[in-house]
C-alpha positions in Angstrom: 11.7 -6.2 6.3 14.9 -8.0 7.2 18.3 -6.5 6.2 19.0 -9.5 3.9 15.8 -9.1 2.0 16.4 -5.3 1.6 20.0 -5.9 0.3 18.7 -8.6 -2.1 16.1 -6.1 -3.4 18.7 -3.4 -3.9 21.0 -5.8 -5.7 18.2 -6.8 -8.1 17.6 -3.2 -8.9 21.3 -2.4 -9.4 21.8 -5.4 -11.6 18.6 -4.9 -13.6 17.5 -8.4 -12.8 13.9 -9.1 -12.2 12.1 -11.9 -10.5 8.7 -11.7 -12.2 7.6 -15.1 -10.9 8.0 -14.2 -7.3 5.0 -13.3 -5.1 4.7 -11.0 -2.1 1.7 -11.9 0.1 0.2 -9.1 2.3 -1.8 -10.1 5.3 -2.3 -8.3 8.6 -0.2 -5.3 7.7 -1.4 -2.4 9.7 1.0 0.1 8.2 3.7 2.3 9.6 6.0 5.1 8.4 5.3 6.3 4.9 9.0 6.5 3.9 9.6 2.9 4.9 6.7 1.7 2.8 7.8 3.8 -0.2 11.2 2.1 -0.2 9.7 -1.4 0.3 7.2 -1.0 -2.5 9.8 0.6 -4.9 11.8 -2.6 -4.4 8.8 -4.8 -5.1 7.9 -2.7 -8.2 11.5 -2.9 -9.5 11.7 -6.6 -9.0 8.5 -7.3 -11.0 7.1 -9.3 -8.1 3.4 -10.0 -8.0 1.4 -8.9 -4.9 -1.4 -10.9 -3.3 -3.5 -9.0 -0.8 -4.9 -11.7 1.4 -6.0 -9.9 4.6 -5.6 -6.5 6.1 -3.5 -3.9 4.3 -4.0 -0.6 6.2 -2.6 2.9 6.5 0.8 3.2 4.7 0.4 -0.4 3.3 -2.3 0.9 1.0 0.3 2.9 -1.0 1.1 -0.4 -2.7 -1.9 0.4 -4.9 -0.1 3.4 -6.4 3.5 2.2 -6.5 3.1 -1.4 -7.9 1.4 -1.7 -11.3 -2.2 -2.7 -11.1 -1.6 -5.8 -13.3 0.8 -7.1 -10.6 -1.8 -6.9 -7.8 -4.6 -9.3 -7.0 -7.0 -9.6 -4.0 -8.4 -12.6 -2.2 -11.9 -12.7 -0.6 -10.1 -12.0 2.8 -8.5 -8.8 1.5 -9.4 -5.5 3.1 -7.8 -2.1 2.6 -7.9 0.5 5.4 -7.4 4.2 4.6 -7.1 7.2 7.0 -5.4 10.6 7.1 -1.7 10.7 7.7 -0.4 11.9 11.1 2.8 12.7 12.9 3.9 13.4 16.4 3.2 17.0 17.5 5.2 19.2 19.9 3.6 17.6 22.9 4.4 14.1 21.6 0.8 13.5 20.7 -0.4 12.5 17.2 -1.6 15.3 15.0 -3.0 15.3 11.5 -0.5 15.9 8.8 -2.1 17.8 5.9 1.0 17.3 3.7 1.2 13.6 4.5 -2.5 13.1 3.8 -2.2 15.0 0.5 0.8 12.8 -0.4 -1.1 9.6 0.4 -4.0 10.7 -1.8 -1.7 11.5 -4.7 -0.1 8.0 -4.5 -3.5 6.3 -5.0 -4.9 5.4 -8.4 -7.9 7.6 -9.5 -10.6 4.9 -8.7 -9.3 4.6 -5.2 -9.3 8.4 -4.8 -12.9 8.5 -6.0 -13.9 5.8 -3.6 -12.3 7.7 -0.7 -14.0 10.9 -1.7 -17.4 9.2 -1.9 -16.8 7.9 1.6 -16.0 11.3 3.2 -12.3 11.7 2.4 -9.3 10.8 4.5 -9.9 11.6 8.2 -8.5 10.1 11.4 -11.2 7.4 11.2 -10.4 4.3 9.1 -12.3 3.7 5.9 -12.4 0.0 4.9 -12.6 -1.1 1.3 -13.4 -4.9 0.9 -15.7 -7.4 -0.6 -17.5 -6.7 -3.8 -16.4 -3.1 -4.0 -12.7 -4.1 -3.8 -13.2 -7.0 -6.2 -14.7 -4.6 -8.7 -11.5 -2.6 -8.7 -8.8 -5.4 -8.5 -8.7 -8.8 -10.0 -9.1 -11.9 -7.9 -6.1 -14.0 -7.2 -6.1 -17.3 -9.1 
């Protein structure tokens, strides 16, 4: 996110002004640091913006499902959500699973997403992909 956009989001929150007609489009977002996404999605939630998932939303990006109200999210036929266990860099500089981070991720998801993840083996280092009819049954299509 650019600094200008972040400042604008902070100002909207501080001023109590919403931009409910604005839309955020997510496409080809492979995720990143959990903390960065929590901040970004808190700004989207506070602004009242609608979210269109129109492509890949993976890893930390999927936290949007638990931070932005469901009635502000829609999916296109191209949408796909990718879930995996959280990780961090270990002492040797190699990625290692983060039990606490993974638990945090699970807690951010709505119950239907947690059930879907559980039915598909839980969060592991391997990516679980939710798309197509299964995703469309959980989230409304974008109009």
